[in-house]
A tleap script that builds the chain and sets N, CA, C and O, in Angstrom:
source leaprc.protein.ff14SB
mol = sequence {
  NMET GLN ALA ARG ARG ALA PHE ARG ALA LEU
  LYS SER LEU VAL ARG ILE GLN ALA VAL ALA
  ARG GLY ALA PHE VAL ARG ARG GLN ALA GLU
  ALA ALA ILE HIE CYS MET GLN ALA MET ALA
  ARG LEU GLN ALA ARG VAL ARG ALA ARG ARG
  MET LEU ALA VAL ALA LYS PRO GLU PRO GLN
  GLU GLU GLN LEU LEU GLN CSER
}
set mol.1.N position { 59.034 60.811 72.397 }
set mol.1.CA position { 59.119 61.330 73.753 }
set mol.1.C position { 60.575 61.595 74.149 }
set mol.1.O position { 60.897 62.627 74.737 }
set mol.2.N position { 61.434 60.651 73.816 }
set mol.2.CA position { 62.846 60.806 74.151 }
set mol.2.C position { 63.479 61.937 73.323 }
set mol.2.O position { 64.360 62.649 73.805 }
set mol.3.N position { 63.025 62.090 72.091 }
set mol.3.CA position { 63.543 63.157 71.227 }
set mol.3.C position { 63.148 64.520 71.785 }
set mol.3.O position { 63.941 65.460 71.736 }
set mol.4.N position { 61.931 64.640 72.316 }
set mol.4.CA position { 61.501 65.912 72.897 }
set mol.4.C position { 62.354 66.265 74.115 }
set mol.4.O position { 62.762 67.413 74.292 }
set mol.5.N position { 62.610 65.279 74.933 }
set mol.5.CA position { 63.425 65.510 76.136 }
set mol.5.C position { 64.847 65.938 75.738 }
set mol.5.O position { 65.430 66.845 76.333 }
set mol.6.N position { 65.380 65.267 74.727 }
set mol.6.CA position { 66.719 65.618 74.251 }
set mol.6.C position { 66.731 67.035 73.669 }
set mol.6.O position { 67.673 67.798 73.881 }
set mol.7.N position { 65.666 67.373 72.930 }
set mol.7.CA position { 65.575 68.711 72.342 }
set mol.7.C position { 65.465 69.776 73.425 }
set mol.7.O position { 66.096 70.828 73.333 }
set mol.8.N position { 64.658 69.501 74.458 }
set mol.8.CA position { 64.520 70.444 75.575 }
set mol.8.C position { 65.855 70.628 76.297 }
set mol.8.O position { 66.221 71.743 76.669 }
set mol.9.N position { 66.569 69.537 76.490 }
set mol.9.CA position { 67.878 69.621 77.145 }
set mol.9.C position { 68.850 70.440 76.300 }
set mol.9.O position { 69.625 71.239 76.825 }
set mol.10.N position { 68.800 70.233 75.001 }
set mol.10.CA position { 69.666 70.987 74.099 }
set mol.10.C position { 69.320 72.479 74.141 }
set mol.10.O position { 70.214 73.325 74.170 }
set mol.11.N position { 68.015 72.799 74.144 }
set mol.11.CA position { 67.601 74.199 74.216 }
set mol.11.C position { 68.092 74.850 75.498 }
set mol.11.O position { 68.567 75.985 75.472 }
set mol.12.N position { 67.984 74.153 76.614 }
set mol.12.CA position { 68.432 74.726 77.883 }
set mol.12.C position { 69.950 74.892 77.892 }
set mol.12.O position { 70.469 75.858 78.451 }
set mol.13.N position { 70.654 73.957 77.278 }
set mol.13.CA position { 72.106 74.077 77.189 }
set mol.13.C position { 72.492 75.295 76.356 }
set mol.13.O position { 73.403 76.036 76.726 }
set mol.14.N position { 71.810 75.503 75.246 }
set mol.14.CA position { 72.072 76.665 74.391 }
set mol.14.C position { 71.783 77.947 75.151 }
set mol.14.O position { 72.531 78.917 75.034 }
set mol.15.N position { 70.711 77.964 75.925 }
set mol.15.CA position { 70.356 79.149 76.718 }
set mol.15.C position { 71.438 79.438 77.756 }
set mol.15.O position { 71.824 80.591 77.950 }
set mol.16.N position { 71.926 78.393 78.420 }
set mol.16.CA position { 72.990 78.560 79.422 }
set mol.16.C position { 74.261 79.096 78.759 }
set mol.16.O position { 74.930 79.977 79.299 }
set mol.17.N position { 74.585 78.553 77.582 }
set mol.17.CA position { 75.769 79.032 76.864 }
set mol.17.C position { 75.621 80.507 76.497 }
set mol.17.O position { 76.580 81.272 76.607 }
set mol.18.N position { 74.426 80.910 76.063 }
set mol.18.CA position { 74.188 82.305 75.692 }
set mol.18.C position { 74.350 83.219 76.903 }
set mol.18.O position { 74.925 84.302 76.791 }
set mol.19.N position { 73.853 82.794 78.043 }
set mol.19.CA position { 73.980 83.602 79.266 }
set mol.19.C position { 75.449 83.738 79.636 }
set mol.19.O position { 75.911 84.832 79.961 }
set mol.20.N position { 76.190 82.625 79.587 }
set mol.20.CA position { 77.612 82.662 79.936 }
set mol.20.C position { 78.380 83.544 78.957 }
set mol.20.O position { 79.239 84.324 79.366 }
set mol.21.N position { 78.075 83.423 77.672 }
set mol.21.CA position { 78.762 84.221 76.661 }
set mol.21.C position { 78.452 85.709 76.855 }
set mol.21.O position { 79.331 86.559 76.704 }
set mol.22.N position { 77.210 86.009 77.186 }
set mol.22.CA position { 76.829 87.398 77.438 }
set mol.22.C position { 77.581 87.981 78.622 }
set mol.22.O position { 78.022 89.130 78.578 }
set mol.23.N position { 77.728 87.190 79.683 }
set mol.23.CA position { 78.461 87.654 80.861 }
set mol.23.C position { 79.922 87.906 80.502 }
set mol.23.O position { 80.518 88.883 80.955 }
set mol.24.N position { 80.493 87.024 79.689 }
set mol.24.CA position { 81.887 87.179 79.271 }
set mol.24.C position { 82.064 88.440 78.442 }
set mol.24.O position { 83.025 89.185 78.635 }
set mol.25.N position { 81.142 88.682 77.522 }
set mol.25.CA position { 81.215 89.874 76.673 }
set mol.25.C position { 81.071 91.130 77.525 }
set mol.25.O position { 81.777 92.114 77.302 }
set mol.26.N position { 80.163 91.106 78.497 }
set mol.26.CA position { 80.008 92.268 79.384 }
set mol.26.C position { 81.296 92.526 80.162 }
set mol.26.O position { 81.712 93.675 80.316 }
set mol.27.N position { 81.921 91.467 80.647 }
set mol.27.CA position { 83.177 91.614 81.386 }
set mol.27.C position { 84.263 92.216 80.486 }
set mol.27.O position { 85.021 93.089 80.909 }
set mol.28.N position { 84.323 91.739 79.249 }
set mol.28.CA position { 85.292 92.277 78.295 }
set mol.28.C position { 85.026 93.759 78.035 }
set mol.28.O position { 85.958 94.562 77.981 }
set mol.29.N position { 83.765 94.114 77.876 }
set mol.29.CA position { 83.402 95.504 77.615 }
set mol.29.C position { 83.769 96.384 78.805 }
set mol.29.O position { 84.269 97.493 78.618 }
set mol.30.N position { 83.532 95.911 80.013 }
set mol.30.CA position { 83.896 96.676 81.208 }
set mol.30.C position { 85.394 96.902 81.266 }
set mol.30.O position { 85.846 98.000 81.591 }
set mol.31.N position { 86.171 95.867 80.952 }
set mol.31.CA position { 87.634 96.000 80.962 }
set mol.31.C position { 88.082 97.009 79.908 }
set mol.31.O position { 88.969 97.822 80.167 }
set mol.32.N position { 87.479 96.964 78.729 }
set mol.32.CA position { 87.844 97.894 77.665 }
set mol.32.C position { 87.516 99.330 78.068 }
set mol.32.O position { 88.314 100.240 77.842 }
set mol.33.N position { 86.352 99.529 78.660 }
set mol.33.CA position { 85.954 100.879 79.104 }
set mol.33.C position { 86.903 101.383 80.184 }
set mol.33.O position { 87.287 102.553 80.185 }
set mol.34.N position { 87.277 100.500 81.098 }
set mol.34.CA position { 88.207 100.873 82.169 }
set mol.34.C position { 89.539 101.333 81.572 }
set mol.34.O position { 90.089 102.349 81.994 }
set mol.35.N position { 90.056 100.589 80.594 }
set mol.35.CA position { 91.323 100.954 79.950 }
set mol.35.C position { 91.196 102.273 79.198 }
set mol.35.O position { 92.108 103.100 79.234 }
set mol.36.N position { 90.076 102.473 78.519 }
set mol.36.CA position { 89.872 103.721 77.780 }
set mol.36.C position { 89.803 104.913 78.726 }
set mol.36.O position { 90.328 105.982 78.417 }
set mol.37.N position { 89.155 104.734 79.882 }
set mol.37.CA position { 89.082 105.816 80.863 }
set mol.37.C position { 90.469 106.142 81.404 }
set mol.37.O position { 90.807 107.310 81.598 }
set mol.38.N position { 91.271 105.105 81.648 }
set mol.38.CA position { 92.632 105.322 82.139 }
set mol.38.C position { 93.452 106.086 81.106 }
set mol.38.O position { 94.211 106.988 81.461 }
set mol.39.N position { 93.304 105.732 79.835 }
set mol.39.CA position { 94.016 106.436 78.765 }
set mol.39.C position { 93.571 107.899 78.702 }
set mol.39.O position { 94.402 108.789 78.523 }
set mol.40.N position { 92.279 108.152 78.846 }
set mol.40.CA position { 91.761 109.519 78.797 }
set mol.40.C position { 92.320 110.337 79.964 }
set mol.40.O position { 92.684 111.500 79.791 }
set mol.41.N position { 92.389 109.727 81.152 }
set mol.41.CA position { 92.956 110.433 82.305 }
set mol.41.C position { 94.427 110.761 82.068 }
set mol.41.O position { 94.887 111.859 82.384 }
set mol.42.N position { 95.157 109.802 81.511 }
set mol.42.CA position { 96.576 110.015 81.228 }
set mol.42.C position { 96.759 111.121 80.193 }
set mol.42.O position { 97.632 111.976 80.344 }
set mol.43.N position { 95.945 111.107 79.151 }
set mol.43.CA position { 96.037 112.153 78.135 }
set mol.43.C position { 95.738 113.524 78.725 }
set mol.43.O position { 96.400 114.505 78.385 }
set mol.44.N position { 94.755 113.598 79.596 }
set mol.44.CA position { 94.415 114.876 80.233 }
set mol.44.C position { 95.571 115.367 81.098 }
set mol.44.O position { 95.872 116.560 81.126 }
set mol.45.N position { 96.212 114.445 81.797 }
set mol.45.CA position { 97.348 114.815 82.643 }
set mol.45.C position { 98.505 115.353 81.801 }
set mol.45.O position { 99.121 116.362 82.143 }
set mol.46.N position { 98.791 114.660 80.689 }
set mol.46.CA position { 99.870 115.105 79.801 }
set mol.46.C position { 99.530 116.469 79.206 }
set mol.46.O position { 100.385 117.351 79.137 }
set mol.47.N position { 98.285 116.638 78.778 }
set mol.47.CA position { 97.859 117.912 78.197 }
set mol.47.C position { 98.006 119.042 79.219 }
set mol.47.O position { 98.454 120.136 78.876 }
set mol.48.N position { 97.631 118.779 80.471 }
set mol.48.CA position { 97.743 119.801 81.518 }
set mol.48.C position { 99.202 120.168 81.764 }
set mol.48.O position { 99.529 121.341 81.942 }
set mol.49.N position { 100.081 119.163 81.775 }
set mol.49.CA position { 101.508 119.449 81.973 }
set mol.49.C position { 102.060 120.281 80.826 }
set mol.49.O position { 102.852 121.199 81.039 }
set mol.50.N position { 101.640 119.957 79.614 }
set mol.50.CA position { 102.119 120.724 78.455 }
set mol.50.C position { 101.643 122.169 78.543 }
set mol.50.O position { 102.392 123.096 78.237 }
set mol.51.N position { 100.393 122.355 78.963 }
set mol.51.CA position { 99.866 123.720 79.083 }
set mol.51.C position { 100.647 124.488 80.151 }
set mol.51.O position { 100.932 125.672 79.974 }
set mol.52.N position { 100.990 123.828 81.250 }
set mol.52.CA position { 101.783 124.484 82.291 }
set mol.52.C position { 103.170 124.833 81.767 }
set mol.52.O position { 103.697 125.906 82.058 }
set mol.53.N position { 103.753 123.935 81.004 }
set mol.53.CA position { 105.089 124.171 80.458 }
set mol.53.C position { 105.072 125.341 79.490 }
set mol.53.O position { 106.026 126.118 79.451 }
set mol.54.N position { 104.022 125.482 78.717 }
set mol.54.CA position { 103.916 126.603 77.776 }
set mol.54.C position { 103.683 127.899 78.539 }
set mol.54.O position { 104.258 128.933 78.198 }
set mol.55.N position { 102.852 127.850 79.562 }
set mol.55.CA position { 102.514 129.058 80.318 }
set mol.55.C position { 103.680 129.534 81.173 }
set mol.55.O position { 103.870 130.736 81.356 }
set mol.56.N position { 104.464 128.589 81.698 }
set mol.56.CA position { 105.559 128.947 82.596 }
set mol.56.C position { 106.837 128.282 82.083 }
set mol.56.O position { 107.033 127.088 82.313 }
set mol.57.N position { 107.701 129.013 81.402 }
set mol.57.CA position { 108.924 128.408 80.868 }
set mol.57.C position { 109.866 127.963 81.986 }
set mol.57.O position { 109.808 128.476 83.104 }
set mol.58.N position { 110.710 127.028 81.675 }
set mol.58.CA position { 111.708 126.536 82.626 }
set mol.58.C position { 112.691 127.675 82.942 }
set mol.58.O position { 112.822 128.600 82.140 }
set mol.59.N position { 113.382 127.629 84.085 }
set mol.59.CA position { 114.341 128.691 84.439 }
set mol.59.C position { 115.429 128.884 83.382 }
set mol.59.O position { 115.816 130.020 83.109 }
set mol.60.N position { 115.919 127.827 82.796 }
set mol.60.CA position { 116.947 127.953 81.756 }
set mol.60.C position { 116.392 128.708 80.556 }
set mol.60.O position { 117.086 129.536 79.967 }
set mol.61.N position { 115.163 128.429 80.199 }
set mol.61.CA position { 114.542 129.102 79.072 }
set mol.61.C position { 114.348 130.586 79.378 }
set mol.61.O position { 114.493 131.426 78.490 }
set mol.62.N position { 114.017 130.914 80.641 }
set mol.62.CA position { 113.848 132.309 81.039 }
set mol.62.C position { 115.144 133.085 80.857 }
set mol.62.O position { 115.136 134.221 80.383 }
set mol.63.N position { 116.273 132.455 81.242 }
set mol.63.CA position { 117.565 133.117 81.098 }
set mol.63.C position { 117.867 133.387 79.636 }
set mol.63.O position { 118.390 134.446 79.286 }
set mol.64.N position { 117.536 132.424 78.781 }
set mol.64.CA position { 117.786 132.607 77.358 }
set mol.64.C position { 116.925 133.714 76.786 }
set mol.64.O position { 117.368 134.487 75.936 }
set mol.65.N position { 115.684 133.784 77.263 }
set mol.65.CA position { 114.784 134.811 76.764 }
set mol.65.C position { 115.202 136.201 77.218 }
set mol.65.O position { 115.000 137.168 76.482 }
set mol.66.N position { 115.783 136.329 78.421 }
set mol.66.CA position { 116.193 137.611 78.963 }
set mol.66.C position { 117.484 138.120 78.312 }
set mol.66.O position { 117.709 139.330 78.264 }
set mol.67.N position { 118.319 137.233 77.820 }
set mol.67.CA position { 119.612 137.639 77.225 }
set mol.67.C position { 119.437 138.396 75.948 }
set mol.67.O position { 120.422 138.803 75.332 }
savepdb mol mol.pdb
quit
């Protein structure tokens, strides 16, 4: 009888640990996704600036091209 109670307590403890570990993993995954989205936004911004720079040369470059 005492062994069954101990086993049940152990099972519930394992279940609680699994729930806590799952929550931690989900939190980690959310943080990773957030960082990846930030990197993607930054890359898009850099790409847009480069496209603008190619499409519209700087004033110094214009002078060199006209000479």
